[in-house]
N, C-alpha and C positions, 0 to 999 in steps of 0.2 A: 810201306807196312802193303802188303799180298794183301791183292781182292775180297779169296776166303777170308782174313782177320777182320777186314773192316765192316764185312759182312755179318759176322758174326761177334762185332759188338757191337754194329746198330742193333744184332736180336741182341741183344741183349741189354742194351739201352734202355728198345721202348717195348721190352716185357718185364721191364723195372718201372718205369713210369704206366704203368695200366697195376701194377697191385702196387703202384699209390694212391690209386681207387680206390682197391680195395678194400670195405670195412671188412678190420681185423676182429673176434669175438674178445670179451674182452676176459683180462688174465685171472686162471684160478688162485686162489687166495693162496699161500705155503707154498705153491707148484713151483720151485725153481726154476723151472725146465723151460713154461709158460711164457708163452713170448706175447706181449700186448703191443699194441698199437703206439703206447709209448717209448718200447724197445723196438720195434722190427718194424713203421714205415715213418723213419728220418732221416737224414741225409747229410754228409761228411761235415765236420765244419775246418777252419785255420789250421789245426796241428796233423789236417789230414790231405789237407790241403795238392800239398802234390803231388800222392799218390794219384787222386784224381786227373793229372794231364791227365796217363795210362790207362786210366781203370775208369769208362763212362761210368758204374752201375755206382750209384749214390745214390739205393734205401737205405739198404744195410749197411749198415756203418756201425759206428761206438758210439756216438753220438745219442743223447734223452732225449734230445725234439726235436719238434717236425723243421726243419730246413728245408723251405722252396730251391729248386735244381738252378743254376746257373747259368745266364745264358753264355758263361763263359764256352757253356759244355754242353749244353739244351737250347734250342731253338727257342726264343717263345714266345713263333707264330706255330707253333704242334703243343698235343697235350689239351685234354678240355680242360674250358677255362672252368678257373679257380682261384678264387681271394690268393692274391699274388704268390698261384700255382699250386698254395699249398699243399696239402694233402686232404680231401672230402672222405667224411667219417657221418653217418648218419643222426648221430648224437650227441652232450659235449658229456656225455664221460671219459675220463680221464685226463678234460681242458682243463687248461686256465683259465682258457681266452677261446670264443668263436667268434668266426666274423658266417654274418647267419645275414641274408637278404629274405626283408618285407616287399612283395609285390604291389602296393596295391596304390592308386589315384583317381582313386572313385569317392575321398574327401575332397577333391582339389577345386578351387572355383573358380577358376581360366582356366587356359592350357593344361590339358593333360597331357597323358605319359613319360607319371613317374613311374608305374608299375613294371616297367620295362629299365629303369636303373639300373637295379642291383649286377640285373645282366647285363650291361655296357659299362659299368664298374669294374665287373672282374675279366671281361675284354683288356679293356683299359691298364687294369692290374700288373700286364704283364714289363710291364714296365719298369717296377719295383724290384728292389736288393735286398738285402738280408740287411744293410747296418746301415743307422742315416748319417749322412756324409757332418751333417752337419749341428750333432749333438753327441755323435760316437755313442747311439744308444748303439745297444745288440739284441733287439730281443727278442732272436732264437736258438738263443744263447741264454735266456733266461723262463720265459719261457711257455710252456708245450701250449699249440692256438691248431688248429685247420678247421674249414670251411667247413658251414653240415648245411648247406644248401638254405630252401626258403622254407618260409611257412607259407603253408600251404589255404591261401584265403580264399574269402568267395568274392567276387569282382561285382555280384551283384546285390551283397548283400553287408552296407558297413559295417552296421552292429555287430552282423554275426564273426563279420572279420577280427570284429574287438575279440569279440574271445572267445577263438583261435586264435589272435596276436599274442591274447594271455595267457592262456591256456601253457600254450607253446613257451613262451618266456619262467613260467612256471617253473617246469621242471627242468629248462637248462639253469635257472638261477641256484635250487634244491642240487647239481652238481657241487656245485662250488665255482661252475664259471661266468666272466664277466661277460657280458656278448657287444662285441661290436657291429651294432645295424647297419645294412646298408639297405634305404628306403626307395620307394615308398616315401608317397605322399606324408606332410606332419602329423595327420590322424597318430599314424600308430607313438608314438612318444607316451598320448594318453593311454591305454593299456601294455605300456612296457609298464610303466612311469605301478600303472597297479602291481604287477606283477614284483617288482623291487622293493617298492612300498613293500610289501607282502614280506618283504625277508630283510628287509636293512632298516624299515620303519619311513617315518617322510623327510626326506632326504632333500641337499642343497641341489642347485643346478646353477648349470654354465650355460646358457642358453645363446645364440649366439643368428641373426637374424633379422632384413628385413624388417621383420612384420611380429609384431609381440605378441599374435594367436591366444589374443585373453577373448574374443568375441564372446557372450552367449545365445545368442539363435543368432543364425542364418540361414535366408528364408524357410525360414521353419525347421531349422535342423539347429539338434545341442550337438552331434558329436562333425567334424567334420575339421581340413584342416587350421581351418581359421580362431580353433575354437579348446585345443585342446590341456592348454595352465590354466583354463578356467575350468576343468571338469577337474581336473586336477590340485584345484586350491578351491570346494569345494567338496575333494572328496577328503582332505589331511592327509596330500600322498607327500606334500613340501613343506620344508621348512622355507617360510617364508623368509626369516631375515637371512636366511642364506638361497636367494635369486640375483642371479645377475641377468640383465637382458641384453647384450652388445653388438648397436651397431643399426637399430631401429630407425626408419625411414619413413622414407614417401607420405603420397598426403594422403589425408583422413577423412574419417566421418566426425568428426567435431575438431574444434581448437584445440582441446591436447589430446592425445588418441593413446598416450601409454597412462594417465589420471588412474587411471583401474589398477595397473601394477603399480604405482609408485607408492599408493590406498593398502596394495597390502601386504607393505613393505618391501618389496622389490625393489633396488637396484636397478637404475632404468641408464644403461648411456648409449645414448643416440646419435647418429652416426658422425653429424657434425663433428663431436667431440674427438673423434679419432681419423680428422682428414690434418691430414702431412704430417703424422707424427707415428712414432711407433711406438706401440703398444704395451710393448714389457711391463712397462711403469704402473703400468692399470694395471695388472697382472699380479701385480706384488700387491698392491688392496686387494685385488678379490683374493689370493689368496687366504690371508687376512683374514679377509668375512667366509668364507669357506668354512675352516679352520683345519678339525681333524677328524670329523664326520663324512660318512658316505655320501657324495655327489654322483650329481648326471652329470655327462655333459651334450648337448642334443644343438647336433650343427644342422642349419637346414643351407644350403650351396646359396641360394640368392642373398646371404649376410654379401656377399660377395660383387660385385659391382657388374654387371652386365657385359660389363666389354669382356670380362675373365671369361662370365658364365654363363652363357646365354644361353644353355639348357635347362631352361627349370620355368615352373608357371607364376610366376607370378612377380615378374624383374616389375627392381626399381633402381634408376638412376640414383650416381654418386653414392656408391657399397666402397665396399670396403676389398684393402687388395689386398690377393693370394699372402702376400709378404705379411698381412698383419696376420686373418687369417691360421695362420703358421705360427708366430707371436702366441695367437689367441692358447691354442693348445698349445705350443712350449711350455707355454707361462704351466697346465695344470698338472705341469709335473709335484709331483711332490703331493701333490689332492689322494685321498680318501680315493678313487673313483672307481663307482661298483657299472659302468655300464654304459653305452657312448652309442650317439648315434649320425650319420650322417645322411640325410634324403632332399628331395624331390631334386632333383636329377631329371632332367627330364631327354630320355632320349634324341627323339624326333627332333627338337628344337637346339640339340649340339648336332651340325654341321663339320663338326672340323673333331667331336669326341675330345676337344680339349674338358669341353664343364666334368665328365666323365673321367676324364684318367683324371684331373684335379680333384677329385670327387677319390681317389680308390689312393691319391698323396698322402689324403687330407688321411682316410682312415690308416693308413700307416699312423701317420708320425699321434695318431692315439692309442695305436697299438703299442709305444716306444715313448708313454707317458706312466702309462699303466704300474701301478706296484709291481716292485720283484725284478724292474724295467734292471737289465744289467748296461753299467757305461764304462763306457772304455777311456 
């Protein structure tokens, strides 16, 4: 290939990478000549793969979905980081699912740093590819998904941040979009579930965590990362018979730290019940418990043992393995998931980046079990 041809192809490639970050105005109804994000900001799929070997311009193709650029053709280290190198758009309009960051750690009780979680998860997500090799899920052939940026939080006022989160998620959910959230500390689950319950009514909850997060008051405050699910119960946001908490462990303030959860009707699965075994049988029971009603999945990265995920605020030893974390999420396939989050990644304590990388992969697994996902 001549140098002039190579230069022209590279110019075309980066021009279209920049176009991927551009927000396209909504399509005008009844105008067949108009182009929306659904038809313009897309990438080629398998039927066009051969042509991609000679043409690096992958952005405007016949696919009706957003597809991340393959590292076979676009270097992972290039471009502005978005989740999975997906296109960015400012709103959830026209999307079936959206990745959104909530960068706060003002609700943490121990190590800070989770405010940087969404940013680092996006960076590490450049390693993700388009298909799930384990389950053969093809999310980018199934749903329209993009990265819609971060909630504009107030790092000086946690209660105001909760208000901002609630209002942002009301707008997202009003479009019919399923939010896939990157935290941020676990406080964010409370205002998110306020918005989710406004739309869907009380929801089931699959809560994966080292901690129950059902404290009432901590240091005189009722809102923090240790209290969200008690607030949710008090406000009737959860269908308590359809709540399961998996991976709970650690020292406690009383002989039975999970008595309150059980009294509400939650199923509590302490980590000792998970040691040395597959969690696939457990998840079959969880699917039966959840039934056909709406379900929210909330995954605190500290559910995993800190040997695997050290970059978190409140680590507890003897936790779940990443394999078990994947089993739990894959076990949610078939549920009526209406939202998911991955919280408490703290990059300052994540010296290798592996905690954020694990979080990015778990978020991809969440995308792969949403309703309407195609499997080969």
